[in-house]
ZAMARGU-4260 file (C-alpha; in steps of 0.2 Angstrom, whole numbers, plus 5000, padded with zeros to 4 digits):
<rodrens>
0) 4237/5070/5752 | 4247/5063/5766 | 4240/5055/5781 | 4243/5064/5798 | 4259/5060/5807
5) 4257/5048/5822 | 4254/5057/5838 | 4268/5057/5852 | 4266/5042/5863 | 4267/5042/5882
10) 4277/5027/5887 | 4268/5026/5904 | 4251/5025/5897 | 4240/5010/5894 | 4233/5019/5879
15) 4249/5020/5870 | 4253/5002/5873 | 4236/4997/5866 | 4237/5009/5852 | 4253/5001/5846
20) 4249/4983/5850 | 4232/4980/5843 | 4236/4982/5825 | 4251/4969/5827 | 4238/4957/5835
25) 4226/4959/5820 | 4240/4957/5808 | 4247/4941/5816 | 4229/4935/5818 | 4226/4937/5799
30) 4242/4928/5795 | 4237/4913/5807 | 4220/4913/5799 | 4227/4912/5781 | 4239/4898/5786
35) 4223/4888/5791 | 4215/4892/5774 | 4231/4888/5765 | 4231/4871/5773 | 4213/4868/5769
40) 4216/4870/5750 | 4232/4860/5750 | 4223/4846/5760 | 4213/4842/5744 | 4229/4837/5736
45) 4231/4822/5748 | 4241/4817/5764 | 4258/4818/5756 | 4255/4836/5751 | 4249/4841/5769
50) 4265/4832/5776 | 4276/4841/5763 | 4269/4859/5767 | 4268/4855/5786 | 4287/4851/5786
55) 4291/4866/5775 | 4281/4877/5787 | 4292/4872/5801 | 4307/4876/5790 | 4301/4893/5785
60) 4295/4897/5803 | 4313/4894/5809 | 4321/4904/5794 | 4309/4918/5797 | 4319/4923/5812
65) 4332/4930/5799 | 4320/4944/5795 | 4322/4950/5813 | 4340/4955/5809 | 4334/4969/5798
70) 4318/4972/5809 | 4326/4974/5826 | 4340/4984/5820 | 4329/4997/5811 | 4316/4998/5825
75) 4329/5001/5839 | 4339/5014/5829 | 4324/5024/5821 | 4314/5024/5836 | 4328/5031/5846
80) 4330/5045/5832 | 4312/5049/5833 | 4312/5051/5852 | 4327/5062/5851 | 4320/5073/5837
85) 4335/5068/5825 | 4324/5067/5810 | 4334/5073/5795 | 4350/5068/5787 | 4359/5051/5784
90) 4360/5047/5802 | 4343/5054/5806 | 4326/5044/5804 | 4326/5050/5786 | 4342/5042/5781
95) 4341/5027/5792 | 4324/5022/5784 | 4332/5023/5766 | 4347/5013/5772 | 4336/5000/5780
100) 4327/4997/5763 | 4344/4996/5754 | 4351/4984/5767 | 4335/4974/5767 | 4336/4972/5748
105) 4354/4966/5749 | 4351/4953/5763 | 4334/4947/5755 | 4343/4944/5739 | 4357/4934/5747
110) 4345/4924/5758 | 4333/4921/5743 | 4346/4914/5732 | 4355/4903/5745 | 4338/4897/5751
115) 4331/4892/5734 | 4347/4883/5729 | 4347/4874/5746 | 4329/4869/5746 | 4331/4851/5740
120) 4346/4847/5751 | 4336/4854/5766 | 4321/4843/5762 | 4332/4828/5760 | 4339/4831/5778
125) 4322/4826/5785 | 4322/4808/5778 | 4304/4810/5771 | 4297/4799/5757 | 4303/4803/5739
130) 4286/4810/5736 | 4285/4821/5751 | 4303/4827/5747 | 4298/4832/5729 | 4282/4841/5734
135) 4291/4850/5748 | 4305/4856/5736 | 4292/4862/5724 | 4284/4872/5738 | 4300/4878/5746
140) 4309/4885/5731 | 4296/4900/5728 | 4294/4902/5747 | 4313/4904/5749 | 4313/4916/5734
145) 4300/4927/5743 | 4313/4932/5756 | 4319/4944/5742 | 4304/4955/5745 | 4301/4950/5764
150) 4317/4958/5770 | 4315/4975/5763 | 4296/4975/5767 | 4300/4970/5786 | 4313/4984/5786
155) 4301/4998/5780 | 4288/4990/5792 | 4300/4993/5806 | 4302/5011/5801 | 4283/5014/5802
160) 4282/5005/5819 | 4297/5015/5826 | 4287/5031/5821 | 4272/5025/5831 | 4262/5019/5816
165) 4258/5000/5817 | 4241/5002/5808 | 4249/5004/5791 | 4259/4988/5792 | 4243/4980/5798
170) 4234/4986/5782 | 4248/4979/5771 | 4247/4962/5781 | 4229/4960/5780 | 4229/4964/5761
175) 4243/4952/5758 | 4234/4938/5767 | 4217/4941/5758 | 4226/4941/5741 | 4235/4926/5745
180) 4219/4917/5751 | 4211/4922/5734 | 4226/4917/5723 | 4228/4899/5731 | 4214/4890/5723
185) 4218/4898/5706 | 4236/4893/5706 | 4234/4876/5715 | 4220/4869/5705 | 4221/4879/5689
190) 4205/4889/5691 | 4201/4902/5677 | 4211/4892/5664 | 4227/4895/5674 | 4240/4880/5675
195) 4237/4869/5690 | 4253/4869/5699 | 4247/4859/5714 | 4258/4862/5730 | 4270/4873/5720
200) 4255/4885/5716 | 4253/4889/5735 | 4272/4894/5736 | 4270/4904/5720 | 4255/4913/5727
205) 4265/4918/5742 | 4279/4924/5732 | 4268/4935/5721 | 4259/4942/5737 | 4276/4946/5745
210) 4281/4956/5730 | 4264/4964/5731 | 4266/4968/5749 | 4283/4976/5747 | 4277/4987/5733
215) 4262/4992/5743 | 4273/4996/5758 | 4284/5007/5747 | 4269/5016/5740 | 4262/5019/5758
220) 4279/5025/5764 | 4280/5038/5751 | 4262/5044/5755 | 4261/5043/5774 | 4267/5057/5786
225) 4278/5049/5799 | 4284/5065/5807 | 4301/5065/5798 | 4306/5068/5780 | 4302/5054/5768
230) 4318/5050/5759 | 4318/5047/5740 | 4320/5028/5742 | 4332/5027/5727 | 4343/5040/5734
235) 4359/5033/5741 | 4362/5038/5759 | 4378/5027/5761 | 4381/5012/5772 | 4386/5021/5788
240) 4372/5013/5798 | 4373/4996/5791 | 4386/4989/5804 | 4376/4996/5818 | 4360/4988/5812
245) 4368/4972/5810 | 4376/4973/5827 | 4359/4975/5834 | 4350/4964/5822 | 4360/4948/5821
250) 4359/4944/5839 | 4340/4947/5839 | 4339/4936/5824 | 4349/4922/5831 | 4338/4923/5847
255) 4322/4922/5837 | 4328/4907/5827 | 4334/4898/5843 | 4317/4891/5849 | 4310/4885/5833
260) 4327/4877/5828 | 4328/4868/5844 | 4310/4863/5843 | 4314/4853/5827 | 4327/4843/5837
265) 4315/4841/5851 | 4302/4834/5839 | 4314/4820/5835 | 4315/4815/5853 | 4296/4816/5855
270) 4294/4806/5839 | 4303/4791/5847 | 4289/4788/5858 | 4276/4787/5844 | 4264/4798/5835
275) 4253/4802/5850 | 4266/4813/5858 | 4269/4822/5841 | 4250/4825/5839 | 4248/4831/5857
280) 4263/4843/5854 | 4256/4850/5838 | 4238/4852/5845 | 4244/4861/5861 | 4255/4873/5852
285) 4241/4877/5840 | 4228/4879/5854 | 4239/4892/5863 | 4242/4902/5847 | 4230/4916/5855
290) 4244/4919/5868 | 4257/4921/5855 | 4247/4935/5847 | 4246/4946/5862 | 4264/4942/5867
295) 4270/4948/5850 | 4259/4964/5851 | 4265/4969/5868 | 4283/4965/5863 | 4282/4977/5848
300) 4274/4991/5858 | 4286/4989/5872 | 4301/4989/5860 | 4295/5005/5851 | 4291/5015/5867
305) 4308/5010/5874 | 4317/5016/5859 | 4307/5033/5859 | 4309/5035/5877 | 4328/5033/5877
310) 4329/5045/5863 | 4321/5058/5875 | 4332/5051/5889 | 4317/5047/5898 | 4322/5032/5908
315) 4308/5034/5921 | 4296/5033/5906 | 4303/5016/5902 | 4301/5010/5921 | 4283/5015/5920
320) 4281/5006/5903 | 4288/4990/5911 | 4277/4991/5926 | 4261/4994/5916 | 4266/4981/5902
325) 4269/4967/5915 | 4253/4970/5924 | 4244/4970/5907 | 4253/4954/5902 | 4249/4945/5918
330) 4231/4950/5917 | 4229/4943/5899 | 4239/4928/5903 | 4227/4924/5917 | 4212/4928/5908
335) 4216/4916/5894 | 4226/4904/5904 | 4214/4900/5918 | 4201/4893/5906 | 4214/4883/5896
340) 4220/4876/5913 | 4202/4871/5919 | 4196/4864/5903 | 4212/4857/5896 | 4205/4841/5891
345) 4190/4849/5882 | 4202/4861/5873 | 4213/4846/5866 | 4196/4837/5862 | 4192/4850/5850
350) 4206/4843/5838 | 4206/4825/5844 | 4191/4816/5850 | 4196/4797/5850 | 4214/4794/5854
355) 4214/4794/5873 | 4233/4795/5874 | 4234/4811/5864 | 4220/4818/5875 | 4230/4814/5891
360) 4247/4819/5885 | 4239/4835/5878 | 4230/4839/5894 | 4246/4838/5904 | 4256/4848/5892
365) 4243/4862/5890 | 4242/4864/5909 | 4261/4864/5911 | 4263/4876/5897 | 4250/4888/5903
370) 4258/4888/5920 | 4275/4891/5913 | 4269/4905/5902 | 4265/4916/5918 | 4284/4917/5919
375) 4285/4922/5900 | 4272/4936/5904 | 4286/4944/5913 | 4301/4939/5903 | 4293/4945/5887
380) 4292/4963/5893 | 4310/4963/5900 | 4317/4956/5883 | 4307/4968/5873 | 4315/4983/5883
385) 4332/4976/5879 | 4328/4974/5861 | 4320/4991/5859 | 4336/4999/5867 | 4347/4989/5855
390) 4355/4978/5869 | 4351/4962/5860 | 4365/4951/5865 | 4359/4946/5882 | 4342/4940/5876
395) 4351/4930/5862 | 4363/4922/5875 | 4349/4918/5887 | 4338/4911/5873 | 4353/4899/5868
400) 4356/4894/5886 | 4337/4891/5889 | 4334/4881/5873 | 4350/4872/5870 | 4359/4870/5887
405) 4343/4868/5898 | 4328/4862/5887 | 4336/4849/5875 | 4348/4840/5887 | 4334/4840/5901
410) 4321/4833/5889 | 4333/4819/5885 | 4337/4816/5903 | 4319/4816/5909 | 4311/4807/5895
415) 4324/4794/5890 | 4338/4792/5904 | 4325/4793/5918 | 4312/4784/5908 | 4298/4797/5912
420) 4293/4797/5893 | 4285/4811/5884 | 4279/4820/5900 | 4297/4822/5904 | 4299/4832/5888
425) 4284/4843/5894 | 4292/4847/5910 | 4309/4851/5902 | 4300/4864/5891 | 4291/4872/5906
430) 4307/4872/5916 | 4317/4881/5902 | 4304/4894/5901 | 4305/4898/5919 | 4324/4898/5918
435) 4323/4910/5903 | 4312/4922/5913 | 4324/4922/5929 | 4339/4925/5918 | 4331/4939/5908
440) 4326/4948/5925 | 4344/4947/5930 | 4350/4955/5913 | 4336/4968/5914 | 4340/4973/5932
445) 4359/4976/5927 | 4353/4991/5917 | 4366/4989/5904 | 4352/4992/5891 | 4351/5010/5896
450) 4368/5014/5889 | 4367/5004/5873 | 4373/5014/5858 | 4363/5014/5843
</rodrens>
């Protein structure tokens, strides 16, 4: 028996934002918790193993932006069809869902193959020790192969979200992470008579779980009532929507990859001032992970409600959505940010008790980042509206300008040319976030997103 279709959502309602947002937060929280457990098991293998997996984690996080290509395109197009009531046929929600799966399978296979072949050359680029390079390659190959399942799973997940159902992707995400956590020690240490694959075992566990997640998503897609006809997923609906999905998705994917890739270069600048700056950076970013959770949940809710509202030609609904979302985002940012600002030293001290330089640099960075994130509380909403409308090029261009034209050159100028040191890098990052917010406000107010064709 199918589950009931998701109810129609009012874009001007806080309840609708919450209904769509909280499952995303739980899903991301489960993934964050798993990454900590994963690091705990790998930590038993020694410092080189931790270094290898940490380096691979940055690589995978940067490449994960590629999955936004399929996710953003599917979400914008399918949510628009759901809002307009265009549910059947190749260009309705039915056919677009099937085409999303097929395009995801193709893109996933290409990225997985190229990634696996490139794993060792990528590791060599970072000039790590031979042992770290070997361990990192062993871990990175199965992680790259997992993209073959991640892409189609993200596409179908976007179809659920576009219909107003974020709970089902949450169930899949939690199940995936629980299974991954359980498999890790068996494949890493050889529990239960299995081969002890070490670091490679953690990557193989993730590959197995990604395939499991895809199969579970497909099964739930066949059983759930999303309010539109469920296509036979092996039925061929053509490729008519592929070009539009890529036109929307590629800029969104490039925008998503911009910040993590630029951060890899920024870390090289930070590292020139010694390990204290690198440690302060890592601790501060991890400490602020709670903010990223609700930013991601709000962004998903805003994008979905924007697409559905534009499908009904309800621009006023989008305006109400923006107002409520900004107020909610600011309230959450203050509720979390004020304690971080006041007790910045104590927060950094949770992770580092002895090194005074790390504590001092981390305190400064945390306070600057919390303050700059008040600008992000606004810009995140404006960017989500444009992405949900399918107008993804302005956010991409602004992300490139913010990170590559503002942040990196300014970080070098302040830290090295002017001799301010690591704290100059902190100021550059804060200024780039404020620049990004102002630019997104300008792009949002141009109202081009209202007329984006999807």
